[in-house]
DSSP file (Angstrom, degrees, kcal/mol; ACC not computed):
  #  RESIDUE AA STRUCTURE BP1 BP2  ACC     N-H-->O    O-->H-N    N-H-->O    O-->H-N    TCO  KAPPA ALPHA  PHI   PSI    X-CA   Y-CA   Z-CA
    1    1 A M     >        0   0    0      0, 0.0     4,-2.0     0, 0.0     5,-0.2   0.000 360.0 360.0 360.0 -40.0  -32.5   36.3    5.7
    2    2 A K  H  >  +     0   0    0      1,-0.2     4,-2.1     2,-0.2     5,-0.1   0.878 360.0  52.3 -61.4 -38.6  -30.7   34.1    8.3
    3    3 A Q  H  > S+     0   0    0      2,-0.2     4,-2.5     1,-0.2    -1,-0.2   0.881 106.5  52.6 -66.9 -38.2  -33.1   31.2    7.6
    4    4 A A  H  > S+     0   0    0      2,-0.2     4,-2.4     1,-0.2    -1,-0.2   0.915 109.9  48.6 -63.7 -42.5  -32.5   31.5    3.8
    5    5 A G  H  X S+     0   0    0     -4,-2.0     4,-2.3     2,-0.2    -2,-0.2   0.898 111.8  49.5 -63.3 -40.4  -28.7   31.2    4.3
    6    6 A L  H  X S+     0   0    0     -4,-2.1     4,-2.5     2,-0.2    -2,-0.2   0.902 110.4  50.5 -64.6 -41.9  -29.2   28.2    6.6
    7    7 A L  H  X S+     0   0    0     -4,-2.5     4,-2.6     2,-0.2    -2,-0.2   0.910 110.1  49.8 -63.1 -42.7  -31.5   26.5    4.1
    8    8 A I  H  X S+     0   0    0     -4,-2.4     4,-2.3     1,-0.2    -2,-0.2   0.921 112.0  48.1 -62.6 -43.6  -28.9   27.1    1.3
    9    9 A M  H  X S+     0   0    0     -4,-2.3     4,-2.5     2,-0.2    -2,-0.2   0.906 111.8  50.1 -63.6 -40.7  -26.1   25.6    3.5
   10   10 A L  H  X S+     0   0    0     -4,-2.5     4,-2.7     2,-0.2    -2,-0.2   0.920 111.1  48.2 -63.7 -44.9  -28.3   22.6    4.4
   11   11 A L  H  X S+     0   0    0     -4,-2.6     4,-2.1     2,-0.2    -1,-0.2   0.898 112.1  49.7 -63.0 -40.5  -29.1   21.9    0.8
   12   12 A F  H  X S+     0   0    0     -4,-2.3     4,-1.7     2,-0.2    -2,-0.2   0.933 112.1  47.7 -62.9 -45.9  -25.4   22.2   -0.2
   13   13 A F  H  X S+     0   0    0     -4,-2.5     4,-2.1     1,-0.2    -2,-0.2   0.924 111.4  50.4 -61.8 -45.5  -24.4   19.8    2.6
   14   14 A C  H  X S+     0   0    0     -4,-2.7     4,-2.6     1,-0.2     5,-0.2   0.888 108.0  52.8 -61.8 -39.1  -27.1   17.3    1.7
   15   15 A S  H  X S+     0   0    0     -4,-2.1     4,-1.7     1,-0.2    -1,-0.2   0.869 109.5  49.6 -65.3 -34.4  -26.0   17.4   -2.0
   16   16 A Q  H  X S+     0   0    0     -4,-1.7     4,-0.8     2,-0.2    -2,-0.2   0.884 112.1  47.5 -70.1 -38.6  -22.5   16.6   -0.9
   17   17 A V  H  < S+     0   0    0     -4,-2.1     3,-0.4     1,-0.2     4,-0.3   0.922 115.9  43.8 -67.7 -43.8  -23.6   13.7    1.3
   18   18 A V  H >< S+     0   0    0     -4,-2.6     3,-1.5     1,-0.2    -1,-0.2   0.804  98.5  75.1 -71.4 -29.4  -25.8   12.2   -1.4
   19   19 A A  H 3< S+     0   0    0     -4,-1.7     3,-0.4     1,-0.3    -1,-0.2   0.867 100.7  40.0 -54.8 -43.2  -23.2   12.7   -4.2
   20   20 A G  T 3< S+     0   0    0     -4,-0.8    -1,-0.3    -3,-0.4     2,-0.2   0.532 105.1  70.8 -83.5  -5.2  -21.0    9.8   -3.0
   21   21 A N  S <  S+     0   0    0     -3,-1.5     2,-0.3    -4,-0.3    -1,-0.2  -0.321  85.2  82.6-108.8  49.2  -24.0    7.6   -2.2
   22   22 A K  S    S-     0   0    0     -3,-0.4    43,-0.3    -2,-0.2    46,-0.1  -0.892  90.0 -71.2-140.8 169.7  -25.2    6.9   -5.8
   23   23 A D        -     0   0    0     -2,-0.3     2,-0.6    41,-0.1    47,-0.2  -0.309  47.7-130.3 -59.1 148.1  -24.4    4.6   -8.7
   24   24 A Q  E     -a   70   0A   0     45,-2.8    47,-2.6    41,-0.1     2,-0.4  -0.917  18.8-162.6-108.8 114.0  -21.1    5.4  -10.4
   25   25 A E  E     -aB  71  41A   0     -2,-0.6    16,-3.0    16,-0.6     2,-0.4  -0.770   6.2-163.5 -92.7 139.6  -21.2    5.7  -14.2
   26   26 A I  E     -aB  72  40A   0     45,-3.5    47,-2.6    -2,-0.4     2,-0.5  -0.988  10.3-145.9-127.7 125.2  -17.9    5.4  -16.0
   27   27 A N  E     -aB  73  39A   0     12,-3.1    12,-2.7    -2,-0.4     2,-0.6  -0.783  16.4-141.0 -87.6 130.6  -17.3    6.5  -19.6
   28   28 A I  E     -aB  74  38A   0     45,-3.5    47,-0.6    -2,-0.5     2,-0.4  -0.825  12.3-157.0 -93.0 123.5  -14.7    4.3  -21.4
   29   29 A V  E     + B   0  37A   0      8,-3.1     7,-3.0    -2,-0.6     8,-1.5  -0.854  18.9 179.0 -99.8 134.0  -12.4    6.3  -23.7
   30   30 A S  E     - B   0  35A   0     -2,-0.4     2,-0.3     5,-0.3     5,-0.2  -0.929  21.0-165.8-136.7 159.8  -10.8    4.3  -26.5
   31   31 A A  E >  S- B   0  34A   0      3,-2.4     3,-1.9    -2,-0.3    -2,-0.0  -0.986  80.6  -2.1-143.2 134.3   -8.5    4.7  -29.5
   32   32 A A  T 3  S-     0   0    0     -2,-0.3     3,-0.1     1,-0.3    -1,-0.1   0.834 131.2 -57.2  53.1  35.5   -8.0    2.3  -32.3
   33   33 A G  T 3  S+     0   0    0      1,-0.2     2,-0.3    93,-0.0    -1,-0.3   0.535 116.4 108.1  79.0   6.3  -10.5   -0.1  -30.6
   34   34 A C  E <  S-B   31   0A   0     -3,-1.9    -3,-2.4    91,-0.0     2,-0.3  -0.901  75.4-106.8-118.6 147.1   -8.5   -0.3  -27.3
   35   35 A I  E     +B   30   0A   0     -2,-0.3    -5,-0.3    92,-0.2     3,-0.1  -0.528  38.9 166.7 -72.5 131.2   -9.3    1.3  -23.9
   36   36 A T  E     -     0   0A   0     -7,-3.0     2,-0.3     1,-0.4    -6,-0.2   0.594  61.0  -0.5-117.1 -21.1   -7.1    4.3  -23.1
   37   37 A E  E     -B   29   0A   0     -8,-1.5    -8,-3.1     2,-0.0     2,-0.4  -0.982  52.0-136.8-166.5 152.7   -8.9    5.9  -20.1
   38   38 A L  E     -B   28   0A   0     -2,-0.3    22,-0.5   -10,-0.2   -10,-0.2  -0.978  19.2-166.6-115.7 133.2  -11.9    5.7  -17.8
   39   39 A T  E     -B   27   0A   0    -12,-2.7   -12,-3.1    -2,-0.4     2,-0.2  -0.963  14.9-138.3-122.6 114.2  -13.7    8.9  -16.9
   40   40 A P  E     -B   26   0A   0      0, 0.0     2,-0.5     0, 0.0     3,-0.4  -0.475  11.2-139.0 -71.1 140.7  -16.2    8.9  -14.0
   41   41 A V  E    S+B   25   0A   0    -16,-3.0   -16,-0.6     1,-0.3     3,-0.2  -0.860  89.0   0.5 -95.2 132.0  -19.5   10.8  -14.5
   42   42 A D  S    S-     0   0    0     -2,-0.5    -1,-0.3     1,-0.2   -17,-0.1   0.981 101.3-123.9  47.5  68.9  -20.4   12.7  -11.4
   43   43 A D    >   -     0   0    0     -3,-0.4     3,-0.9     1,-0.2    -1,-0.2  -0.181  22.4-160.1 -52.5 111.9  -17.3   11.5   -9.6
   44   44 A N  T 3  S+     0   0    0     19,-0.3    -1,-0.2     1,-0.2    20,-0.1   0.660  90.0  60.7 -67.5 -16.6  -18.2    9.7   -6.3
   45   45 A C  T 3  S+     0   0    0     18,-0.1    -1,-0.2    16,-0.1    10,-0.1   0.756  76.8 112.2 -80.3 -24.8  -14.6   10.2   -5.1
   46   46 A K    <   -     0   0    0     -3,-0.9     6,-0.2     6,-0.1     2,-0.2  -0.249  50.6-165.2 -60.1 128.7  -14.8   14.0   -5.3
   47   47 A Q    >   -     0   0    0      4,-2.6     3,-2.2     1,-0.0    -1,-0.1  -0.607  36.9 -96.7-109.3 170.6  -14.7   15.6   -1.8
   48   48 A D  T 3  S+     0   0    0      1,-0.3    -2,-0.1    -2,-0.2    -1,-0.0   0.812 123.5  55.6 -57.1 -32.3  -15.5   19.2   -0.6
   49   49 A D  T 3  S-     0   0    0      2,-0.1    -1,-0.3     1,-0.1     3,-0.1   0.408 119.4-109.1 -84.0   3.9  -11.8   20.1   -0.8
   50   50 A G  S <  S+     0   0    0     -3,-2.2    -2,-0.1     1,-0.3     2,-0.1   0.298  81.7 120.8  88.7 -10.3  -11.6   19.1   -4.5
   51   51 A K        -     0   0    0     -5,-0.1    -4,-2.6     1,-0.1    -1,-0.3  -0.303  65.2-129.8 -81.6 171.8   -9.5   16.0   -3.8
   52   52 A R    >   -     0   0    0      1,-0.3     3,-2.1    -6,-0.2     4,-0.2  -0.023  31.6-135.9-115.2  28.8  -10.5   12.5   -4.6
   53   53 A G  G >  S-     0   0    0      1,-0.3     3,-1.9     2,-0.2    -1,-0.3  -0.261  82.7  -1.5  57.3-132.9   -9.9   10.7   -1.3
   54   54 A E  G 3  S+     0   0    0      1,-0.3    -1,-0.3     3,-0.0    -9,-0.0   0.665 138.5  54.3 -65.6 -16.2   -8.2    7.3   -1.8
   55   55 A C  G X  S+     0   0    0     -3,-2.1     3,-2.5   -10,-0.1    -1,-0.3   0.423  76.9 131.8 -95.0   0.5   -8.2    7.9   -5.6
   56   56 A D  T <  S+     0   0    0     -3,-1.9     3,-0.1     1,-0.3    -5,-0.1  -0.322  81.1   6.7 -58.4 126.3   -6.5   11.2   -5.3
   57   57 A G  T 3  S+     0   0    0      1,-0.2     2,-0.5    -2,-0.1    -1,-0.3   0.450 106.2 112.2  81.7   0.7   -3.6   11.4   -7.8
   58   58 A K    X   -     0   0    0     -3,-2.5     3,-0.6     3,-0.1    -1,-0.2  -0.924  58.8-142.8-110.8 125.1   -4.6    8.0   -9.4
   59   59 A K  T 3  S+     0   0    0     -2,-0.5     3,-0.1     1,-0.2   -20,-0.1  -0.497  82.3  19.9 -77.8 152.7   -5.9    7.8  -12.9
   60   60 A N  T 3  S+     0   0    0    -22,-0.5    72,-2.1     1,-0.2     2,-0.4   0.825  91.6 131.7  60.2  36.0   -8.7    5.4  -13.8
   61   61 A C  E <   -d  132   0B   0     -3,-0.6     2,-0.3    70,-0.2    -1,-0.2  -0.969  33.0-175.0-119.7 133.0   -9.7    5.0  -10.1
   62   62 A V  E     -d  133   0B   0     70,-2.0    72,-2.8    -2,-0.4     2,-0.4  -0.914  15.5-138.9-128.0 156.4  -13.4    5.2   -9.1
   63   63 A C  E     +d  134   0B   0     -2,-0.3   -19,-0.3    70,-0.2     2,-0.3  -0.881  25.6 166.6-113.5 145.3  -15.2    5.2   -5.7
   64   64 A A  E     -d  135   0B   0     70,-2.5    72,-2.0    -2,-0.4   -41,-0.1  -0.958  26.1-127.1-150.2 166.0  -18.4    3.4   -4.9
   65   65 A K    >   -     0   0    0    -43,-0.3     3,-1.4    -2,-0.3    44,-0.3  -0.824  39.8 -87.7-114.3 155.0  -20.5    2.3   -2.0
   66   66 A P  T 3  S+     0   0    0      0, 0.0    45,-0.2     0, 0.0    44,-0.2  -0.266 112.7  23.7 -56.5 149.4  -21.9   -1.1   -1.1
   67   67 A D  T 3  S+     0   0    0     42,-1.3     2,-0.2    43,-0.3    43,-0.1   0.585 102.7 108.0  67.1  13.5  -25.3   -1.9   -2.7
   68   68 A K    <   -     0   0    0     -3,-1.4    41,-3.3    42,-0.2     2,-0.3  -0.723  66.9-114.1-111.2 167.4  -24.7    0.6   -5.5
   69   69 A H  E     - C   0 108A   0     39,-0.3   -45,-2.8    -2,-0.2     2,-0.5  -0.696   9.2-150.8-100.1 151.5  -24.0   -0.1   -9.2
   70   70 A I  E     -aC  24 107A   0     37,-2.4    37,-2.2    -2,-0.3     2,-0.5  -0.995  18.3-166.5-113.6 130.6  -21.0    0.6  -11.3
   71   71 A I  E     -aC  25 106A   0    -47,-2.6   -45,-3.5    -2,-0.5     2,-0.4  -0.960   5.2-163.2-123.3 113.8  -21.9    1.2  -14.9
   72   72 A W  E     -aC  26 105A   0     33,-2.8    33,-2.1    -2,-0.5     2,-0.4  -0.802  11.8-172.4 -92.8 137.0  -19.2    1.2  -17.6
   73   73 A K  E     -aC  27 104A   0    -47,-2.6   -45,-3.5    -2,-0.4     2,-0.5  -0.997  12.1-165.0-134.4 132.2  -20.3    2.7  -21.0
   74   74 A S  E >   -a   28   0A   0     29,-1.2     3,-1.8    -2,-0.4   -45,-0.1  -0.964  10.2-160.3-116.3 117.1  -18.4    2.8  -24.2
   75   75 A A  T 3  S+     0   0    0    -47,-0.6    -1,-0.1    -2,-0.5   -46,-0.1   0.784  97.6  56.1 -63.4 -26.0  -19.6    5.2  -26.9
   76   76 A D  T 3  S-     0   0    0    -48,-0.3    -1,-0.3    27,-0.1    27,-0.1   0.369 112.6-121.9 -86.5   4.8  -17.7    3.0  -29.4
   77   77 A E    <   -     0   0    0     -3,-1.8    26,-0.3    25,-0.4    -2,-0.1   0.861  43.3-173.6  55.1  40.1  -19.7    0.0  -28.3
   78   78 A L        -     0   0    0     25,-0.2     2,-0.7    24,-0.2    -1,-0.2  -0.309  23.7-130.7 -60.3 144.6  -16.5   -1.9  -27.4
   79   79 A Q        +     0   0    0     45,-0.1    45,-0.5    23,-0.1     2,-0.3  -0.910  47.1 150.7 -97.6 116.4  -16.9   -5.5  -26.4
   80   80 A Y        -     0   0    0     -2,-0.7    19,-2.7    20,-0.2     2,-0.3  -0.902  32.5-146.3-141.6 164.8  -14.9   -5.9  -23.2
   81   81 A S  E     -FG  98 122C   0     41,-1.7    41,-2.8    -2,-0.3     2,-0.4  -0.961  12.6-134.4-134.7 156.1  -14.9   -8.0  -20.1
   82   82 A V  E     + G   0 121C   0     15,-2.7     2,-0.3    -2,-0.3    39,-0.2  -0.884  24.7 174.3-108.3 138.1  -13.9   -7.3  -16.5
   83   83 A Y  E     - G   0 120C   0     37,-2.2    37,-3.2    -2,-0.4     2,-0.4  -0.989  24.0-132.4-141.4 152.7  -11.7   -9.6  -14.4
   84   84 A F  E >   - G   0 119C   0     -2,-0.3     3,-1.0    35,-0.2    35,-0.2  -0.871  12.3-138.3-108.1 137.4  -10.2   -9.3  -10.9
   85   85 A Y  T 3  S+     0   0    0     33,-1.2    -1,-0.1    -2,-0.4    34,-0.1   0.845 102.1  34.9 -64.3 -37.9   -6.6  -10.2  -10.3
   86   86 A D  T 3  S-     0   0    0     32,-0.4    -1,-0.3     2,-0.3     3,-0.1   0.207 109.9-112.0-105.7  18.0   -7.1  -12.0   -7.0
   87   87 A A  S <  S+     0   0    0     -3,-1.0     2,-0.7     1,-0.2    -2,-0.1   0.507  82.1 123.3  67.0   6.0  -10.5  -13.6   -7.8
   88   88 A S        -     0   0    0      2,-0.0    -2,-0.3     0, 0.0    -1,-0.2  -0.882  41.2-174.8 -99.1 115.4  -12.1  -11.4   -5.2
   89   89 A S        -     0   0    0     -2,-0.7    21,-0.1     2,-0.1     4,-0.0  -0.875  28.4-149.1-111.8 141.6  -14.9   -9.4   -6.8
   90   90 A P  S    S+     0   0    0      0, 0.0    20,-3.6     0, 0.0    23,-0.2   0.529  73.2  95.9 -80.0  -4.2  -16.9   -6.6   -5.1
   91   91 A F  B    S-I  109   0D   0     18,-0.3    18,-0.2     1,-0.1    -2,-0.1  -0.514  84.5 -99.3 -93.8 154.4  -19.9   -7.5   -7.3
   92   92 A K    >   -     0   0    0     16,-2.5     3,-1.7    -2,-0.2    -1,-0.1  -0.290  40.1-109.4 -62.6 153.9  -22.9   -9.8   -6.7
   93   93 A S  T 3  S+     0   0    0      1,-0.3    -1,-0.1    -4,-0.0    -2,-0.1   0.667 112.1  68.1 -65.7 -17.7  -22.5  -13.2   -8.2
   94   94 A N  T 3  S+     0   0    0     14,-0.1     2,-0.5     2,-0.0    -1,-0.3   0.408  73.2 108.1 -84.1   4.9  -25.2  -12.6  -10.8
   95   95 A C    <   -     0   0    0     -3,-1.7    12,-0.1     1,-0.1    -4,-0.1  -0.713  57.8-157.3 -83.1 126.4  -23.0  -10.0  -12.6
   96   96 A S        -     0   0    0     -2,-0.5    -1,-0.1     2,-0.2     3,-0.1   0.719  17.5-143.5 -77.9 -20.8  -21.7  -11.5  -15.9
   97   97 A L        +     0   0    0      1,-0.2   -15,-2.7     9,-0.1     2,-0.4   0.644  65.7 109.4  63.5  17.5  -18.7   -9.1  -16.1
   98   98 A D  B    S-F   81   0C   0    -17,-0.2   -17,-0.2     6,-0.1    -1,-0.2  -0.985  71.8-118.1-122.7 134.7  -19.1   -9.0  -19.9
   99   99 A A        -     0   0    0    -19,-2.7     6,-0.2    -2,-0.4   -26,-0.1  -0.304  28.4-121.1 -65.6 150.0  -20.3   -5.9  -21.8
  100  100 A D    >   -     0   0    0      4,-2.9     3,-2.1     1,-0.1   -20,-0.2  -0.215  40.8 -84.8 -80.3-178.2  -23.5   -6.1  -23.8
  101  101 A R  T 3  S+     0   0    0      1,-0.3    -1,-0.1     2,-0.1    -2,-0.1   0.682 129.4  56.9 -65.1 -17.2  -23.7   -5.4  -27.5
  102  102 A K  T 3  S-     0   0    0      2,-0.2   -25,-0.4   -23,-0.0   -28,-0.3   0.381 120.9-105.6 -93.7   3.6  -24.0   -1.7  -26.9
  103  103 A G  S <  S+     0   0    0     -3,-2.1   -29,-1.2   -26,-0.3     2,-0.4   0.741  78.5 130.0  81.4  23.4  -20.8   -1.6  -24.9
  104  104 A T  E     -C   73   0A   0    -31,-0.2    -4,-2.9   -27,-0.1     2,-0.4  -0.893  32.3-179.5-114.8 142.2  -22.4   -1.3  -21.5
  105  105 A L  E     -C   72   0A   0    -33,-2.1   -33,-2.8    -2,-0.4     2,-0.4  -0.985   3.5-175.3-139.1 127.3  -21.8   -3.3  -18.3
  106  106 A K  E     +C   71   0A   0     -2,-0.4     2,-0.4   -35,-0.2   -35,-0.2  -0.986   7.3 172.2-128.8 123.0  -23.7   -2.7  -15.1
  107  107 A C  E     -C   70   0A   0    -37,-2.2   -37,-2.4    -2,-0.4     2,-0.4  -0.980  26.2-132.0-132.2 143.6  -23.0   -4.6  -11.9
  108  108 A K  E     -C   69   0A   0     -2,-0.4   -16,-2.5   -39,-0.2   -39,-0.3  -0.796  24.4-125.9 -95.7 133.8  -24.2   -4.2   -8.3
  109  109 A I  B     -I   91   0D   0    -41,-3.3   -42,-1.3    -2,-0.4   -18,-0.3  -0.560  31.0-106.7 -77.7 138.9  -21.7   -4.1   -5.5
  110  110 A K    >   -     0   0    0    -20,-3.6     3,-1.2    -2,-0.2   -43,-0.3  -0.279  23.6-120.9 -62.3 149.8  -22.2   -6.6   -2.6
  111  111 A G  T 3  S+     0   0    0      1,-0.2    -1,-0.1   -45,-0.2    -2,-0.1   0.760 112.3  45.0 -64.5 -26.7  -23.5   -5.1    0.6
  112  112 A D  T 3  S+     0   0    0    -22,-0.1    -1,-0.2     2,-0.0     2,-0.1   0.316  84.7 123.1-101.4   8.3  -20.5   -6.4    2.6
  113  113 A A    <   +     0   0    0     -3,-1.2     2,-0.3   -23,-0.2    -4,-0.0  -0.433  30.7 158.6 -71.2 143.1  -17.8   -5.3    0.0
  114  114 A S        +     0   0    0     -2,-0.1     2,-0.2   -49,-0.1    22,-0.2  -0.948  29.6  31.7-162.1 143.2  -15.1   -3.0    1.3
  115  115 A G  E    S-E  135   0B   0     20,-3.0    20,-3.3    -2,-0.3     2,-0.4  -0.678  87.9 -33.4 114.0-163.9  -11.6   -2.0    0.2
  116  116 A S  E     -E  134   0B   0     -2,-0.2     2,-0.5    18,-0.2    18,-0.2  -0.854  46.8-165.9-104.7 131.8   -9.6   -1.5   -2.9
  117  117 A Y  E     -E  133   0B   0     16,-3.1    16,-2.3    -2,-0.4     2,-0.4  -0.953   3.4-161.8-123.3 111.7  -10.1   -3.8   -5.9
  118  118 A D  E     +E  132   0B   0     -2,-0.5   -33,-1.2    14,-0.2   -32,-0.4  -0.777  26.0 162.7 -88.6 134.2   -7.6   -3.9   -8.7
  119  119 A Y  E     -G   84   0C   0     12,-1.6     2,-0.3    -2,-0.4   -35,-0.2  -0.895  30.4-123.1-145.5 171.9   -9.0   -5.3  -11.9
  120  120 A G  E     -G   83   0C   0    -37,-3.2   -37,-2.2    -2,-0.3     2,-0.5  -0.907   6.1-148.6-121.1 150.9   -8.5   -5.6  -15.6
  121  121 A L  E     -GH  82 129C   0      8,-2.3     8,-2.5    -2,-0.3     2,-0.5  -0.987  21.8-158.7-114.3 124.3  -10.6   -4.7  -18.6
  122  122 A K  E     +G   81   0C   0    -41,-2.8   -41,-1.7    -2,-0.5     2,-0.4  -0.909  15.7 177.6-113.2 127.3   -9.9   -7.0  -21.6
  123  123 A V    >   -     0   0    0     -2,-0.5     3,-2.1     3,-0.2   -43,-0.1  -0.996  42.9-102.9-122.2 129.7  -10.7   -6.1  -25.2
  124  124 A A  T 3  S+     0   0    0    -45,-0.5   -45,-0.1    -2,-0.4    -2,-0.0  -0.248 106.2  13.6 -54.1 131.5   -9.7   -8.8  -27.8
  125  125 A G  T 3  S+     0   0    0      1,-0.3    -1,-0.3   -91,-0.0   -91,-0.0   0.512 111.5  96.1  82.2   5.8   -6.5   -7.8  -29.6
  126  126 A C  S <  S-     0   0    0     -3,-2.1    -1,-0.3   -93,-0.1    -3,-0.2  -0.871  82.7 -97.3-124.8 156.7   -5.6   -5.0  -27.1
  127  127 A P        -     0   0    0      0, 0.0   -92,-0.2     0, 0.0    -4,-0.1  -0.471  54.7 -96.9 -65.7 145.9   -3.3   -4.8  -24.1
  128  128 A D        -     0   0    0     -2,-0.1     2,-0.4    -6,-0.1    -6,-0.2  -0.348  35.5-130.4 -64.1 146.3   -5.3   -5.3  -20.8
  129  129 A F  B     -H  121   0C   0     -8,-2.5    -8,-2.3    -3,-0.1    -1,-0.1  -0.831  14.2-149.6-102.7 140.1   -6.3   -2.1  -19.1
  130  130 A D        +     0   0    0     -2,-0.4   -10,-0.2   -10,-0.2     2,-0.1  -0.748  29.7 152.4-121.0  82.1   -5.6   -1.8  -15.4
  131  131 A P        -     0   0    0      0, 0.0   -12,-1.6     0, 0.0     2,-0.3  -0.265  29.9-131.5 -97.2-171.5   -8.0    0.4  -13.3
  132  132 A R  E     -dE  61 118B   0    -72,-2.1   -70,-2.0   -14,-0.2     2,-0.4  -0.994   5.6-154.6-144.2 147.4   -9.1    0.4   -9.6
  133  133 A I  E     -dE  62 117B   0    -16,-2.3   -16,-3.1    -2,-0.3     2,-0.5  -0.988   7.4-159.8-120.5 132.6  -12.3    0.5   -7.6
  134  134 A I  E     -dE  63 116B   0    -72,-2.8   -70,-2.5    -2,-0.4     2,-0.5  -0.967  10.0-168.0-110.7 121.4  -12.5    1.8   -4.0
  135  135 A V  E      dE  64 115B   0    -20,-3.3   -20,-3.0    -2,-0.5   -70,-0.2  -0.945 360.0 360.0-112.6 123.2  -15.5    0.6   -2.1
  136  136 A K              0   0    0    -72,-2.0   -71,-0.2    -2,-0.5    -1,-0.1   0.320 360.0 360.0-158.4 360.0  -16.3    2.2    1.3
C-alpha cells in the first residue's frame, strides 16, 4: 500500500514538472472582429498553489520555456499580427508573426530567451491588444 501511495505522489509530481515544460496554446477571444482576451490552454503559469507565478493577477499573460512554441488560435479565423514594443522578440527569426488564413500563428521561442516580453496583437480596424509573455 505504501508503494502505491508513493507511485501516485511521484506521478503527480512528474505531471506538475512536465506541465510548464510544454508548448503554450492560446485561444484568442474576439468580439465584433476585434481581440478582447487571450485564454491559455493548459496554463503553463499555473503552480501547485493555484497561483500563476509572474503572471499572477495579470490578464492576458502567458508563461513559456525556451525552445517551446507559443500557438495563438482564433476560432473566428481573425487575421492578426504580433509585434514587440522594443524590437526584442523571444522567437526564432524564421517566425513570420502573421496569422495564417485559419487564424493560427505558431512560433518557437529561442533557446536563450528569458524575461518578460510585452507585445501587441494587431487586427486591421481594431485597437491594438496588449498582452505579455514570460519566458523562463
